[in-house]
C-alpha positions as CSV (number, residue, x, y, z in Angstrom):
1,X,133.9,145.3,137.2
2,X,134.2,142.6,139.5
3,X,130.8,141.9,138.6
4,X,131.0,141.3,135.2
5,X,134.7,139.9,135.3
6,X,132.7,137.0,137.9
7,X,130.0,136.4,135.4
8,X,132.4,136.4,132.2
9,X,134.0,133.6,134.7
10,X,131.2,131.7,134.9
11,X,130.0,132.2,131.4
12,X,133.6,130.5,130.5
13,X,133.5,128.0,132.7
14,X,130.0,126.5,131.4
15,X,131.7,127.0,128.0
16,X,134.7,124.7,128.9
17,X,132.3,122.3,130.8
18,X,129.9,121.9,127.8
19,X,132.3,121.6,125.0
20,X,134.1,118.9,127.4
21,X,130.4,116.8,127.4
22,X,129.6,117.6,124.2
23,X,133.4,116.0,123.2
24,X,132.6,113.2,125.5
25,X,129.7,112.2,123.7
26,X,130.9,112.5,120.4
27,X,133.7,109.7,120.7
28,X,133.5,106.4,120.1
29,X,134.7,103.2,118.8
30,X,135.6,103.9,115.0
31,X,135.9,100.3,112.7
32,X,139.1,99.6,110.7
33,X,138.6,99.5,106.8
34,X,138.5,95.6,106.9
35,X,135.8,95.2,109.8
36,X,132.9,96.9,107.6
37,X,130.7,94.8,105.9
38,X,128.7,96.6,102.7
39,X,125.6,96.0,101.6
40,X,122.7,97.4,99.1
41,X,119.2,98.2,99.0
42,X,117.7,97.0,95.8
43,X,113.9,98.1,94.2
44,X,112.9,96.3,91.1
45,X,110.8,99.4,90.7
46,X,113.8,101.6,90.5
47,X,115.7,99.8,87.9
48,X,112.3,99.2,85.7
49,X,111.8,103.5,86.1
50,X,115.3,103.5,84.5
51,X,114.7,101.5,81.7
52,X,116.9,98.5,83.2
53,X,116.0,94.8,83.0
54,X,115.8,94.8,87.1
55,X,116.3,90.5,87.3
56,X,119.5,91.5,85.2
57,X,120.8,93.7,87.2
58,X,119.8,91.7,90.1
59,X,122.1,88.6,88.4
60,X,124.7,91.4,88.1
61,X,124.5,93.1,91.7
62,X,125.1,89.3,93.4
63,X,127.8,87.8,91.1
64,X,129.5,90.5,89.9
65,X,129.3,93.0,92.3
66,X,129.4,90.6,95.0
67,X,126.4,91.9,97.0
68,X,125.4,89.7,99.9
69,X,123.7,91.9,102.2
70,X,120.4,93.0,100.4
71,X,117.4,95.1,102.1
72,X,114.4,94.2,99.6
73,X,111.1,95.9,100.2
74,X,107.7,94.0,99.9
75,X,106.0,96.8,98.6
76,X,102.2,96.8,99.2
77,X,100.7,98.1,96.0
78,X,102.9,95.3,94.1
79,X,101.6,92.5,96.5
80,X,98.0,93.1,96.6
81,X,96.7,95.6,94.0
82,X,93.7,93.8,93.8
83,X,92.2,93.5,97.7
84,X,92.7,89.9,99.1
85,X,94.6,88.7,96.1
86,X,98.2,88.4,96.7
87,X,100.9,88.6,93.9
88,X,104.8,87.3,95.4
89,X,106.2,87.0,91.9
90,X,108.9,89.5,92.2
91,X,109.7,88.9,96.1
92,X,109.8,85.3,95.7
93,X,111.8,85.9,92.4
94,X,114.7,88.0,94.4
95,X,114.4,86.1,97.7
96,X,115.6,82.7,95.2
97,X,118.4,84.0,93.2
98,X,119.6,85.9,96.8
99,X,119.4,82.0,97.8
100,X,121.8,80.9,95.3
101,X,124.4,83.0,96.9
102,X,123.3,82.5,100.9
103,X,123.3,86.6,101.0
104,X,121.3,87.8,103.9
105,X,118.2,89.7,103.1
106,X,116.5,92.5,105.3
107,X,112.8,92.9,104.1
108,X,111.1,95.2,104.2
109,X,107.0,95.6,105.2
110,X,104.9,98.3,105.8
111,X,102.5,100.6,104.1
112,X,105.7,103.0,103.6
113,X,109.0,101.6,102.3
114,X,111.7,102.7,100.2
115,X,111.8,104.5,97.2
116,X,109.2,107.5,95.9
117,X,106.5,107.9,96.7
118,X,107.7,106.8,100.1
119,X,103.8,105.1,100.6
120,X,103.2,102.8,98.3
121,X,99.3,101.8,98.8
122,X,97.5,100.4,96.5
123,X,95.0,102.2,94.1
124,X,91.9,100.5,96.3
125,X,93.6,101.5,99.9
126,X,93.8,105.3,98.7
127,X,90.3,105.5,99.3
128,X,90.0,104.0,102.8
129,X,89.4,105.3,106.1
130,X,92.2,105.7,108.7
131,X,91.4,103.2,111.0
132,X,90.0,100.3,107.8
133,X,93.7,101.3,105.9
134,X,95.4,100.2,108.9
135,X,93.2,97.1,109.5
136,X,94.3,96.0,106.1
137,X,98.3,97.3,106.7
138,X,98.3,94.8,109.3
139,X,96.6,91.8,107.4
140,X,98.9,92.0,104.5
141,X,102.1,92.2,106.8
142,X,101.0,89.1,108.2
143,X,100.4,87.6,105.0
144,X,103.9,88.5,103.8
145,X,105.9,87.5,107.0
146,X,103.9,84.1,107.3
147,X,105.3,83.6,103.5
148,X,108.8,84.3,104.5
149,X,109.2,83.6,108.1
150,X,110.8,79.8,106.7
151,X,112.8,81.6,104.3
152,X,116.9,81.1,106.3
153,X,118.3,83.7,104.4
154,X,116.1,86.6,106.0
155,X,117.9,88.0,108.9
156,X,116.1,90.8,109.7
157,X,112.4,92.7,109.6
158,X,112.2,96.3,108.7
159,X,109.2,97.7,109.5
160,X,108.2,100.9,107.6
161,X,111.1,103.0,106.4
162,X,112.1,106.1,108.2
163,X,108.3,106.0,110.0
164,X,109.3,109.6,112.2
165,X,110.3,111.6,108.8
166,X,106.1,112.0,107.7
167,X,106.5,115.4,106.4
168,X,108.9,113.8,103.6
169,X,107.4,112.1,100.9
170,X,103.4,111.1,99.8
171,X,101.9,110.2,103.2
172,X,99.5,110.7,105.6
173,X,100.9,111.9,109.4
174,X,102.2,109.1,111.8
175,X,100.5,107.1,113.8
176,X,103.1,106.2,117.0
177,X,100.2,103.5,118.3
178,X,99.7,102.2,115.0
179,X,103.6,101.8,114.6
180,X,103.7,99.7,117.5
181,X,101.1,97.1,116.4
182,X,103.2,96.8,113.3
183,X,106.2,96.0,115.0
184,X,103.9,93.6,117.6
185,X,102.7,91.6,114.8
186,X,105.8,90.9,113.2
187,X,107.3,89.9,116.5
188,X,104.1,87.8,117.0
189,X,104.9,85.4,114.0
190,X,109.0,85.7,113.9
191,X,111.9,85.8,116.4
192,X,114.0,87.5,114.4
193,X,115.0,90.8,115.2
194,X,113.2,94.0,113.6
195,X,114.9,97.0,112.3
196,X,113.5,100.7,112.3
197,X,115.0,103.2,110.7
198,X,115.2,106.9,111.1
199,X,116.7,109.7,108.6
200,X,120.6,111.0,110.3
201,X,120.3,114.6,109.2
202,X,116.9,115.6,110.2
203,X,115.9,113.3,113.4
204,X,116.1,112.6,116.4
205,X,116.4,109.1,116.4
206,X,115.1,108.2,119.7
207,X,111.8,107.5,119.4
208,X,113.2,105.0,116.5
209,X,115.3,103.3,118.5
210,X,113.0,102.9,121.5
211,X,111.0,100.5,119.2
212,X,114.1,98.8,117.4
213,X,116.2,95.5,118.0
214,X,118.3,97.3,114.9
215,X,118.3,100.7,114.5
216,X,119.0,102.2,111.3
217,X,119.8,105.4,109.5
218,X,120.4,107.1,106.9
219,X,123.2,109.3,105.9
220,X,123.9,111.5,103.0
221,X,125.8,114.6,102.7
222,X,125.1,116.2,99.5
223,X,121.2,116.9,98.3
224,X,119.2,119.3,96.8
225,X,116.6,121.9,98.4
226,X,113.7,122.5,96.6
227,X,112.9,125.4,99.5
228,X,116.8,127.1,98.7
229,X,116.2,125.6,94.6
230,X,119.7,124.3,95.3
231,X,122.2,122.1,96.5
232,X,122.8,121.2,99.9
233,X,126.5,120.1,101.6
234,X,125.7,119.4,105.1
235,X,128.4,120.8,106.7
236,X,129.0,118.0,109.3
237,X,131.7,115.4,110.4
238,X,131.5,112.1,111.7
239,X,131.2,113.2,115.1
240,X,127.9,114.3,114.5
241,X,126.3,111.0,114.2
242,X,128.5,109.3,116.9
243,X,127.2,112.5,119.5
244,X,123.4,111.5,118.0
245,X,123.8,107.6,118.6
246,X,125.6,108.4,122.4
247,X,122.7,110.7,123.0
248,X,120.4,108.1,121.8
249,X,121.7,105.3,123.9
250,X,120.7,107.2,126.9
251,X,117.1,106.3,126.0
252,X,117.4,103.0,124.6
253,X,119.1,100.0,124.1
254,X,119.1,98.6,120.6
255,X,121.0,95.1,119.7
256,X,123.0,96.7,117.0
257,X,123.2,100.4,114.9
258,X,123.6,100.2,111.1
259,X,123.4,102.8,108.6
260,X,120.5,101.4,106.1
261,X,121.0,103.7,103.7
262,X,123.9,105.6,102.9
263,X,124.3,107.7,99.9
264,X,125.4,106.5,96.9
265,X,123.3,108.6,94.2
266,X,122.4,112.0,93.0
267,X,119.7,113.8,95.2
268,X,118.9,116.6,92.2
269,X,115.7,118.6,91.4
270,X,114.2,116.3,89.2
271,X,115.4,112.1,88.6
272,X,118.5,112.0,88.2
273,X,118.6,110.2,84.8
274,X,116.9,113.5,83.3
275,X,120.1,115.8,84.9
276,X,123.2,116.2,82.7
277,X,126.8,114.5,83.8
278,X,127.4,117.6,85.5
279,X,124.2,118.1,87.0
280,X,124.9,114.5,88.4
281,X,128.0,115.2,89.5
282,X,127.3,117.8,91.8
283,X,125.3,115.6,94.6
284,X,127.1,112.8,93.7
285,X,130.1,111.4,91.8
286,X,133.1,109.2,92.1
287,X,135.1,110.7,94.6
288,X,132.4,111.5,97.0
289,X,131.0,108.2,97.1
290,X,134.5,107.3,98.3
291,X,134.6,110.1,100.5
292,X,130.7,109.4,102.3
293,X,132.0,105.6,102.4
294,X,135.1,106.1,104.4
295,X,132.6,109.2,106.5
296,X,129.8,106.2,107.4
297,X,133.0,103.8,109.1
298,X,135.0,107.2,111.0
299,X,131.5,107.8,111.9
300,X,131.3,104.7,113.9
301,X,129.1,102.5,112.1
302,X,130.5,98.8,110.5
303,X,127.3,97.8,108.2
304,X,126.7,100.5,105.4
305,X,124.2,99.4,103.4
306,X,124.6,101.6,99.9
307,X,121.6,103.4,98.2
308,X,121.9,103.6,94.3
309,X,123.3,100.1,93.2
310,X,120.8,100.3,90.5
311,X,122.1,103.9,89.5
312,X,125.5,102.3,89.0
313,X,124.2,99.8,86.6
314,X,122.8,102.2,85.2
315,X,125.8,104.9,84.8
316,X,128.2,101.7,83.5
317,X,125.6,100.1,80.8
318,X,123.7,103.3,79.5
319,X,126.1,106.3,80.0
320,X,129.8,104.2,79.5
321,X,130.4,105.0,82.6
322,X,131.7,102.0,85.0
323,X,133.7,103.6,87.4
324,X,131.0,104.0,90.1
325,X,130.6,99.7,90.1
326,X,134.3,99.3,90.0
327,X,134.9,100.6,92.8
328,X,132.2,99.2,95.0
329,X,133.2,95.8,93.9
330,X,136.1,96.4,95.4
331,X,134.4,96.8,98.5
332,X,131.6,94.0,98.3
333,X,135.0,91.6,97.2
334,X,137.9,92.6,99.8
């Protein structure tokens, strides 16, 4: 009886200490609403997939919505459709339009960039052996950075997108040594910070954060699970992200921690434009958009890049639903 009591006391003491440590690691500075800066990820190919004029969407995004922090992607399969023949028209146009309103641009480079299927290899590169393809990726990255490093609106380079989440998307397995070569190449060509990103819910952050000048996390609350064949709500609180940040800080020291991809569009079993309104509303609607905006701030982040600006515009123009666009306009223009 006495031994049982002593064991129970030790276990109780251990749990108290563990919960206290957990509490400490979950703490962190929560910025006030007026201290938060908002941005967007823009993809011309996503706008085209929605049947929209991507230039019109971009103009409305910067002039009507008021976005001044924009993440763009220099897709390899658009820039180098034919080997060693580069086409820069889309990125040139976007950077030119952004410069008219003095936007801050994050330019993403690499084989794996935002939007499905995640890895955007040109057809001719699909057939290459791994080492040969890696050499071509480095060549394309070098050409891209050299072309745009004199652009004063670019504030950072993102190298690859969620590289440690290689099981998601149509992508080969990550080679960390190659990622290091990509980062080193960009740093050798320009002195602006390099962003490395990782999944907020599905990754440990440390390998990405150790390589980053700026670390960017994704943040999703409502998704669709193909495994469960149902919508999933992540039962997490803002302290979950503060905890992960404090743990990662024990091993890594980026200059800055940001939310690079804040859920702002539906995640369903099929593309959202093929879902009914009631189905789209399950993972994302105006109420959930407001909720996740506040959630991200309470998680301790003061720079939030929304994912879904093309959807807000699609809802406004094709579904007679301007509520998402109008709400985010208040965030960008405050």
